[in-house]
C-alpha positions in Angstrom: -75.9 -14.2 -38.6 -78.0 -11.2 -39.5 -77.2 -8.0 -41.3 -78.2 -4.8 -39.5 -76.6 -1.8 -37.9 -75.5 -2.7 -34.4 -74.5 0.8 -33.3 -76.3 1.7 -30.1 -77.9 -1.7 -29.6 -77.0 -3.8 -26.6 -78.0 -7.3 -25.8 -81.7 -6.5 -25.2 -82.2 -4.8 -28.6 -80.3 -7.4 -30.5 -82.0 -10.3 -28.7 -85.3 -8.8 -29.6 -84.2 -8.8 -33.3 -83.2 -12.4 -33.0 -86.6 -13.3 -31.5 -88.8 -11.1 -33.7 -87.0 -11.1 -37.1 -85.1 -14.3 -37.1 -87.7 -16.2 -35.2 -85.0 -17.8 -33.0 -84.5 -18.1 -29.3 -81.8 -15.6 -28.2 -81.3 -17.5 -24.9 -80.6 -20.9 -26.6 -76.8 -20.7 -26.3 -76.1 -20.0 -30.0 -74.0 -17.1 -31.0 -75.8 -14.4 -33.0 -73.7 -12.0 -35.1 -74.6 -8.6 -36.4 -72.7 -6.4 -38.8 -72.7 -2.6 -39.1 -73.7 -0.9 -42.4 -70.1 -0.1 -43.3 -69.1 -3.7 -42.6 -66.2 -2.7 -40.3 -68.1 -3.1 -37.0 -69.6 -6.3 -35.6 -71.4 -7.4 -32.5 -71.9 -11.0 -31.3 -74.5 -11.8 -28.6 -74.7 -15.0 -26.6 -76.6 -16.2 -23.5 -74.7 -18.7 -21.5 -77.7 -19.8 -19.3 -76.7 -17.5 -16.5 -76.5 -14.1 -18.2 -76.1 -12.3 -21.4 -72.8 -11.6 -23.2 -72.0 -9.0 -25.9 -68.8 -9.0 -27.9 -68.0 -5.9 -30.1 -65.2 -5.6 -32.7 -64.4 -2.8 -35.0 -61.8 -3.3 -37.7 -59.3 -0.4 -38.0 -58.8 -1.2 -41.7 -60.8 -3.3 -44.1 -64.2 -4.9 -43.6 -65.9 -8.1 -42.4 -66.6 -10.4 -45.3 -70.2 -11.4 -44.7 -71.8 -14.6 -46.1 -74.7 -14.1 -48.4 -77.8 -14.0 -46.3 -81.0 -15.5 -47.6 -84.1 -15.4 -45.4 -82.5 -13.2 -42.8 -80.0 -15.6 -41.4 -77.2 -18.0 -42.3 -75.3 -20.6 -40.2 -71.5 -20.7 -40.3 -68.9 -23.1 -38.8 -66.7 -22.2 -35.8 -63.7 -22.0 -38.2 -65.6 -19.5 -40.4 -66.5 -17.5 -37.4 -62.8 -17.5 -36.3 -61.8 -16.2 -39.7 -64.6 -13.6 -39.7 -63.5 -12.2 -36.3 -59.9 -12.1 -37.4 -60.8 -10.0 -40.4 -59.8 -12.7 -42.8 -61.9 -13.5 -45.9 -63.3 -16.9 -45.0 -63.8 -17.7 -48.7 -60.1 -17.3 -49.3 -58.2 -17.3 -46.0 -55.2 -14.9 -45.8 -53.9 -12.9 -42.9 -55.4 -9.4 -42.7 -53.4 -6.1 -42.2 -52.3 -5.4 -38.6 -51.5 -2.0 -37.2 -47.9 -1.3 -36.3 -48.4 1.2 -33.6 -51.2 2.6 -31.4 -52.4 6.2 -31.9 
């Protein structure tokens, strides 16, 4: 996982960051997560061997609780990623706020 503003960056730009900054192979099949500066927006990139995938999520309320990053990247478990994507603090899991209506 890396911390950087993902706004306006698609798979090519984020994959370049993975390659140049993290010194990792963006096509290896791992998920790479990027958080926006306000911590309410996140992008996940993944290459499945056939093509590139980009997942974007913006929380309506609250922020993504990001692990402390040392050396530019940190590895998390699939359970921690699930909590993270659900807007749940993975350090102290509790259900996050949910909107009651659209608009």
